[in-house]
C-alpha positions in Angstrom: 0.0 0.0 0.0 2.8 2.4 0.9 4.5 1.7 -2.5 1.2 2.5 -4.3 1.0 5.8 -2.4 4.6 6.6 -3.5 3.7 5.8 -7.1 0.6 8.0 -6.8 2.7 10.9 -5.4 5.3 10.4 -8.2 2.6 10.7 -10.9 1.1 13.8 -9.3 4.5 15.5 -9.1 5.6 14.6 -12.6 2.2 14.7 -14.4 2.4 11.1 -15.5 -0.9 9.2 -16.1 -0.7 6.0 -14.1 -4.3 6.1 -12.9 -5.3 2.9 -14.7 -2.4 1.0 -13.1 -3.1 2.6 -9.7 -6.9 1.9 -9.6 -6.3 -1.7 -10.8 -3.7 -2.4 -8.1 -5.8 -0.7 -5.4 -8.8 -2.8 -6.2 -6.7 -6.0 -6.0 -5.7 -5.2 -2.4 -8.6 -4.2 -2.1 -8.7 -0.5 -1.0 -11.9 0.5 -2.8 -12.4 4.0 -1.1 -8.9 5.0 -2.2 -9.4 3.7 -5.7 -12.7 5.6 -5.9 -11.0 8.9 -4.9 -8.3 8.4 -7.6 -11.1 7.5 -10.0 -13.0 10.7 -9.2 -9.9 12.8 -10.3 -10.1 11.4 -13.9 -11.9 13.9 -16.3 -13.2 11.2 -18.6 -12.9 7.7 -17.1 -12.9 4.8 -19.6 -15.6 2.1 -19.6 -12.8 -0.3 -18.4 -12.3 1.7 -15.2 -16.0 2.1 -14.6 -16.5 -1.6 -15.0 -13.6 -2.4 -12.6 -15.0 -0.1 -9.9 -18.6 -1.4 -10.4 -17.3 -4.9 -10.1 -15.5 -4.1 -6.9 -18.5 -2.5 -5.3 -20.7 -5.5 -6.4 -18.4 -7.8 -4.6 -17.7 -5.8 -1.4 -20.4 -3.2 -1.2 -21.9 -0.7 -0.6 -24.1 -1.9 -3.5 -25.8 1.4 -4.2 -22.5 2.8 -5.5 -22.8 0.4 -8.5 -26.0 2.1 -9.6 -24.6 5.5 -8.9 -21.5 4.8 -11.1 -23.8 3.5 -13.9 -25.8 6.7 -13.8 -22.7 8.7 -13.8 -21.2 6.9 -16.8 -24.5 7.4 -18.8 -24.6 11.1 -17.9 -20.9 11.5 -18.9 -21.5 9.9 -22.3 -19.5 6.7 -21.5 -21.3 3.9 -23.2 -21.7 0.7 -21.0 -20.7 -2.6 -22.5 -21.8 -6.2 -21.8 -19.4 -6.5 -18.9 -21.1 -3.5 -17.2 -24.4 -5.2 -17.3 -23.1 -8.5 -16.1 -22.0 -6.9 -12.9 -25.1 -4.8 -12.5 -27.4 -7.8 -13.0 -25.6 -9.6 -10.2 -26.0 -6.6 -7.9 -29.8 -6.3 -8.7 -30.3 -9.9 -7.7 -28.2 -9.5 -4.5 -30.1 -6.4 -3.2 -33.5 -7.8 -4.6 -34.3 -4.8 -6.8 -36.5 -6.1 -9.6 -37.2 -2.6 -11.0 -33.5 -1.8 -11.3 -33.0 -5.1 -13.1 -35.8 -4.6 -15.5 -34.6 -1.1 -16.4 -31.1 -2.4 -17.0 -32.6 -5.2 -19.2 -34.2 -2.6 -21.4 -30.9 -0.7 -21.7 -29.1 -3.9 -22.6 -31.5 -4.5 -25.5 -31.3 -0.9 -26.7 -27.5 -1.0 -26.8 -27.5 -4.3 -28.8 -26.1 -6.7 -26.2 -29.3 -8.8 -25.9 -27.7 -11.8 -27.5 -24.3 -11.6 -25.7 -23.8 -15.0 -24.0 -22.3 -13.7 -20.7 -24.7 -10.7 -20.3 -27.8 -12.9 -21.1 -26.6 -15.6 -18.7 -26.3 -13.0 -16.0 -29.8 -11.7 -16.9 -31.2 -15.2 -16.6 -29.5 -15.7 -13.3 -30.8 -12.3 -12.0 -34.4 -13.0 -12.9 -34.1 -16.6 -11.4 -32.7 -15.3 -8.1 -35.4 -12.6 -8.0 -38.1 -15.3 -8.3 -39.2 -14.1 -11.7 -38.7 -17.5 -13.3 -41.1 -16.7 -16.2 -39.0 -13.7 -17.2 -35.8 -15.8 -16.8 -37.3 -18.5 -19.1 -38.3 -15.9 -21.7 -34.6 -14.6 -21.9 -33.4 -18.2 -21.9 -35.7 -19.1 -24.9 -34.5 -16.1 -26.9 -30.8 -16.8 -26.5 -29.2 -18.0 -29.7 -26.4 -19.8 -27.8 -26.3 -21.2 -24.3 -23.6 -22.6 -22.2 -23.7 -24.8 -19.1 -23.9 -21.9 -16.6 -27.0 -20.6 -18.5 -28.8 -23.9 -18.0 -27.6 -24.1 -14.4 -29.0 -20.7 -13.6 -32.4 -21.5 -14.9 -32.5 -24.9 -13.2 -31.5 -23.3 -9.9 -34.3 -20.8 -10.4 -36.9 -23.4 -10.9 -35.7 -25.4 -7.9 -35.5 -22.3 -5.7 -39.2 -21.6 -6.5 -40.3 -25.1 -5.8 -40.9 -26.2 -9.4 -38.9 -29.4 -9.4 -40.8 -30.8 -12.4 -39.7 -27.8 -14.5 -36.1 -28.1 -13.2 -36.1 -31.9 -13.9 -37.3 -31.3 -17.5 -34.5 -28.8 -18.1 -32.0 -31.1 -16.5 -32.9 -33.9 -18.8 -32.7 -31.6 -21.8 -29.2 -30.3 -21.0 -26.7 -31.3 -23.7 -23.8 -31.2 -21.2 -24.0 -31.4 -17.4 -21.3 -30.5 -14.9 -21.1 -31.0 -11.1 -23.0 -27.7 -10.5 -25.9 -29.0 -12.7 -26.2 -32.2 -10.6 -25.8 -30.3 -7.3 -28.5 -27.8 -8.2 -31.0 -30.6 -8.7 -29.9 -32.6 -5.6 -30.1 -29.4 -3.5 -33.5 -28.5 -5.0 -35.0 -31.8 -4.2 -33.6 -31.7 -0.7 -34.8 -28.1 0.0 -38.3 -28.9 -1.3 -38.6 -32.0 1.0 -38.2 -34.5 -1.8 -35.5 -36.4 0.0 -36.0 -39.7 -1.8 -35.5 -38.0 -5.2 -32.5 -36.1 -3.9 -30.8 -39.3 -2.7 -31.7 -41.2 -5.8 -30.1 -38.5 -8.0 -27.0 -38.4 -5.9 -26.7 -42.2 -6.4 -27.0 -41.7 -10.1 -24.4 -38.9 -10.0 -21.9 -41.2 -8.3 -22.1 -43.6 -11.3 -21.2 -40.8 -13.9 -17.6 -41.2 -15.1 -15.2 -38.4 -14.3 -17.7 -36.6 -12.1 -17.0 -36.1 -8.4 -19.4 -34.6 -5.9 -18.0 -31.5 -4.3 -18.5 -29.8 -0.9 -21.7 -28.2 -2.0 -23.1 -31.5 -3.3 -22.3 -33.2 0.0 -23.8 -30.4 2.0 -26.9 -30.6 -0.2 -27.5 -34.4 0.0 -26.8 -34.9 3.7 -30.1 -33.2 4.8 -31.8 -35.8 2.5 -30.1 -38.6 4.4 -31.2 -36.9 7.7 -34.8 -36.6 6.4 -35.0 -40.2 5.4 -33.0 -41.6 8.3 -30.6 -43.1 5.7 -27.8 -43.7 8.1 -25.8 -46.2 6.0 -25.7 -43.8 3.0 -24.8 -40.9 5.3 -21.9 -42.8 6.8 -20.7 -43.7 3.3 -20.9 -40.1 2.3 -18.9 -39.1 5.4 -16.1 -41.6 4.4 -16.0 -40.0 0.9 -16.0 -36.5 2.3 -13.1 -37.4 4.6 -11.1 -38.9 1.8 -11.5 -35.8 -0.3 -10.6 -33.5 2.6 -14.1 -31.9 2.6 -14.3 -31.9 6.5 -12.2 -28.8 6.3 -15.4 -27.1 5.1 -17.6 -26.2 8.1 -20.8 -26.4 6.1 -20.0 -30.1 5.4 -19.3 -30.7 9.2 -22.6 -29.0 10.2 -24.5 -31.1 7.7 -22.9 -34.2 9.2 -23.8 -33.1 12.7 -27.5 -32.8 11.7 -27.5 -36.0 9.7 -26.2 -38.1 12.6 -28.5 -36.4 15.1 -31.6 -37.0 13.1 -30.6 -40.6 12.3 -30.4 -41.4 16.0 -26.6 -41.5 16.3 -26.1 -38.6 18.7 -22.8 -40.2 19.7 -21.4 -39.8 16.2 -22.8 -36.3 16.0 -21.0 -35.4 19.2 -17.8 -36.9 17.9 -18.0 -34.6 14.8 -18.8 -31.7 17.1 -15.7 -32.4 19.2 -13.6 -32.8 16.1 -14.4 -29.3 14.6 -13.6 -27.8 18.1 -12.5 -24.2 17.6 -14.1 -23.9 14.1 -17.6 -24.3 15.5 -20.0 -21.5 14.5 -23.5 -20.7 15.9 -25.0 -23.3 13.5 -22.8 -26.0 15.0 -23.8 -25.2 18.6 -27.5 -24.9 17.7 -27.5 -28.3 15.9 -25.8 -30.1 18.7 -28.0 -28.5 21.4 -31.2 -29.4 19.4 -29.9 -32.9 18.7 -29.2 -33.6 22.4 -32.6 -32.1 23.4 -34.6 -34.2 21.0 -32.8 -37.4 22.1 -33.8 -36.7 25.7 -30.3 -35.7 26.9 -31.6 -32.6 28.5 -28.8 -32.2 31.0 -26.1 -32.5 28.3 -28.0 -30.0 26.1 -28.3 -27.4 28.8 -24.6 -27.9 29.8 -23.7 -27.3 26.2 -25.9 -24.2 26.2 -24.1 -22.9 29.3 -20.7 -23.7 27.8 -21.7 -21.8 24.6 -22.5 -18.7 26.6 -19.4 -19.0 28.7 -17.3 -19.0 25.5 -18.8 -15.6 24.5 -20.9 -17.0 21.7 -24.1 -14.9 21.2 -27.2 -17.2 20.9 -30.0 -16.5 18.5 -33.7 -17.5 18.5 -32.9 -21.0 17.3 -30.5 -21.6 20.2 -33.4 -20.8 22.6 -35.7 -23.2 20.9 -33.2 -26.0 21.5 -32.7 -24.9 25.1 -36.4 -24.7 26.0 -36.9 -28.0 24.1 -34.2 -29.6 26.4 -36.1 -28.4 29.4 -39.3 -29.8 28.0 -37.9 -33.3 27.4 -36.2 -33.3 30.8 -39.3 -32.0 32.7 -37.4 -29.0 33.9 -40.2 -26.5 34.2 -38.4 -24.0 36.4 -35.3 -24.0 34.2 -37.5 -23.6 31.1 -39.2 -20.5 32.5 -35.7 -19.1 33.3 -34.4 -19.7 29.8 -37.6 -18.2 28.3 -37.2 -15.0 30.3 -33.4 -14.9 29.6 -34.1 -14.3 25.9 -35.5 -10.8 26.3 -34.0 -9.8 29.6 -30.3 -10.5 28.7 -30.1 -10.9 24.9 -33.0 -8.7 23.8 -34.3 -11.5 21.5 -38.1 -11.2 20.9 -40.1 -14.3 21.6 -41.4 -16.0 18.5 -44.2 -18.4 17.8 -41.8 -21.3 18.1 -40.7 -20.3 21.6 -44.3 -20.0 22.8 -44.9 -23.4 21.3 -42.0 -24.9 23.2 -43.3 -23.4 26.4 -46.8 -24.9 25.8 -45.0 -28.3 25.2 -43.0 -27.9 28.4 -46.0 -27.0 30.6 -48.2 -29.6 28.8 -45.8 -32.5 29.4 -45.6 -31.5 33.1 -49.4 -31.6 33.4 -49.7 -27.8 33.8 -52.4 -27.7 31.1 -54.2 -24.6 32.3 -51.0 -22.6 32.4 -50.2 -23.8 28.9 -53.6 -22.7 27.7 -53.1 -19.3 29.4 -49.9 -18.8 27.5 -51.7 -19.5 24.2 -54.4 -16.9 25.1 -51.9 -14.2 26.0 -49.5 -14.7 23.0 -48.8 -11.5 21.0 -49.4 -13.5 17.8 -52.1 -15.8 16.6 -51.4 -19.4 17.6 -51.0 -21.8 14.6 -51.9 -25.5 14.2 -48.6 -26.6 15.8 -49.3 -24.7 19.1 -52.9 -26.0 19.3 -51.7 -29.5 18.3 -49.1 -29.5 21.1 -51.8 -28.6 23.6 -54.1 -31.3 22.2 -51.3 -33.9 22.5 -50.7 -32.9 26.1 -54.4 -33.2 26.8 -54.3 -36.7 25.3 -51.5 -37.7 27.7 -53.3 -36.3 30.7 -56.9 -37.1 29.6 -58.1 -33.5 29.9 -61.4 -33.5 27.9 -62.3 -29.8 28.4 -59.1 -28.2 27.0 -58.8 -31.0 24.4 -62.2 -29.9 22.9 -61.1 -26.3 22.8 -57.8 -27.2 21.1 -59.5 -29.5 18.6 -62.1 -26.8 17.7 -59.3 -24.5 16.7 -57.5 -27.2 14.8 -60.7 -28.1 12.8 -60.7 -24.5 11.5 -56.9 -24.3 10.8 -56.5 -27.7 9.2 -59.9 -29.4 8.6 -58.3 -31.9 6.3 -56.1 -33.4 9.1 -57.6 -36.7 10.4 -55.0 -36.9 13.2 -56.8 -34.2 15.3 -60.1 -36.2 15.1 -58.3 -39.4 16.1 -56.5 -37.9 19.1 -59.8 -36.4 20.5 -61.6 -39.6 19.8 -58.9 -41.5 21.8 -59.3 -39.0 24.7 -63.1 -39.6 24.7 -62.5 -43.4 24.7 -60.0 -43.2 27.5 -62.5 -41.2 29.7 -65.5 -43.4 28.8 -67.1 -40.8 26.6 -68.4 -43.2 23.9 -71.0 -40.7 22.7 -68.1 -38.3 21.8 -66.4 -41.1 19.9 -69.5 -41.9 17.9 -70.0 -38.2 17.2 -66.5 -37.8 15.9 -66.7 -40.8 13.6 -69.9 -39.5 12.2 -68.3 -36.1 11.6 -65.3 -37.7 9.8 -67.6 -39.8 7.6 -69.7 -36.8 6.7 -66.7 -34.7 5.8 -65.1 -37.6 4.0 -62.0 -37.5 6.1 -60.0 -40.7 6.2 -57.0 -41.6 8.3 -53.8 -41.6 6.2 -52.2 -45.0 5.8 -49.1 -45.6 7.9 -45.9 -46.6 6.1 -42.4 -47.8 6.8 -39.1 -46.7 5.3 -36.4 -49.4 4.8 -32.8 -48.6 3.8 -31.1 -51.2 1.7 -28.3 -50.9 -0.8 -28.0 -47.1 -0.8 -31.7 -46.8 -1.5 -34.7 -46.1 0.8 -37.9 -48.0 0.1 -41.3 -47.0 1.3 -43.9 -49.6 2.2 -47.5 -49.2 3.3 -49.8 -52.0 4.8 -50.4 -54.8 2.2 -48.2 -52.9 -0.3 -47.5 -54.9 -3.5 -46.0 -52.2 -5.6 -42.4 -53.4 -5.2 -41.1 -55.4 -8.2 -39.9 -58.2 -5.9 -43.1 -58.4 -3.9 -43.5 -62.2 -4.2 -40.0 -62.7 -2.8 -40.6 -60.2 0.1 -43.9 -61.9 1.1 -42.3 -65.4 0.8 -39.5 -64.4 3.2 -42.1 -62.7 5.6 -44.1 -65.9 5.6 -41.0 -68.0 6.4 -40.1 -65.7 9.3 -43.7 -65.9 10.6 -43.6 -69.7 10.5 -40.3 -69.9 12.3 -41.6 -67.4 14.9 -44.7 -69.5 15.4 -42.7 -72.7 15.6 -40.5 -71.0 18.3 -43.6 -69.9 20.2 -44.9 -73.5 20.1 -41.6 -74.9 21.4 -41.7 -72.4 24.3 -45.3 -73.3 25.1 -44.5 -77.0 25.2 -41.4 -76.4 27.4 -43.5 -74.3 29.8 -46.1 -77.1 30.0 -43.5 -79.7 30.7 -42.0 -77.5 33.4 
């Protein structure tokens, strides 16, 4: 930096024009404010220098300077080129300014850069990130030539907006795919809750020659393993990630933490947590606290919560959901109240719906149903189906008919299609001998054509997860499956008979 200042002083003393060199070098450091000051001294900056400065602000901010520079260059008669628009489209997507983006699009067309590959790809990417997928598709369809990034931008846009069918159609039509193409689809399926499709596509990707999943791919597929409980696949992915050195990436580590916790291996989750040690971020702590809480290890979760605070890590609202949940699963009502109050009193974090829901769960499990109901009534926001469902579940456990009817009434309004609410209330009536209530509910369900959803099982085998419902015969090897089940049933029955005979002889 000192050398550049000396060069600058030399140019000023001797009247030498080294401004292009100076600005370029200053932006490489980067010292953008200094570069901007040098830039402002130039009477007629070139489009190259405008582009360099716009690109710098688009990467580091403040973003409004990009648009100010663009306005300045238009006023000064400096014609923008395709590289100017490429940077500006990226900024428009980052700051979520659709109007700016659409205006820039019209300027692009007027200046004759509509069919430039790089500018058009940036335009597709901008519209896709802004959620204007229809506009992105229109630009895409008009392009005379497209490269892989163009296809990837549109696929990611479809996936981000939940249209996985549109994304899959584009993916199948792609003439050439790279690791980003596959990752965009795997991530899209995972983020939209289509975990089976995400895992299936990842398995297909592994078979493609000369194509290796990267850190982003691994981070995208691990939530699918977590959602399906596909532990064996998750463990295999961890071995691959370790071999590739991907555990240096904290996103991969955090995804592994969540996967092991949700697959019931809290011990392996804790091992990963200990391994990343000083690299832990807030997401790492939150995932571990939540995992321990869900697995009933309330003391360990709360110890970790206290350890996190002692290390100077500032918690967020997610942290407190985990901490209150730990109190709930451990029956620690007093501690739960303290944690709930700690949010606003010490950390100025406003209570959200999730925190009130956790408190209802905490009090409901402890049998303090009236207090739980009072919290719902005094909440600053409208309770949702999760909150009322939590109260109904607690009423089921403690056979409280009065509050159960109140909770169920709200649930019928919020989610009239959900048969589970009718079933829970029916069970409460049955447990308390209210058979008239059971009959009334069955009549209501029949009249509203509400049927209970069929239960199903997920079985992991050979890197795939299979879904089975009762009497399911959709699997291609159904005959073999039922033959084996019959064999197992016969052996179990034979064993039971042997035990009965032995007990009689005794």
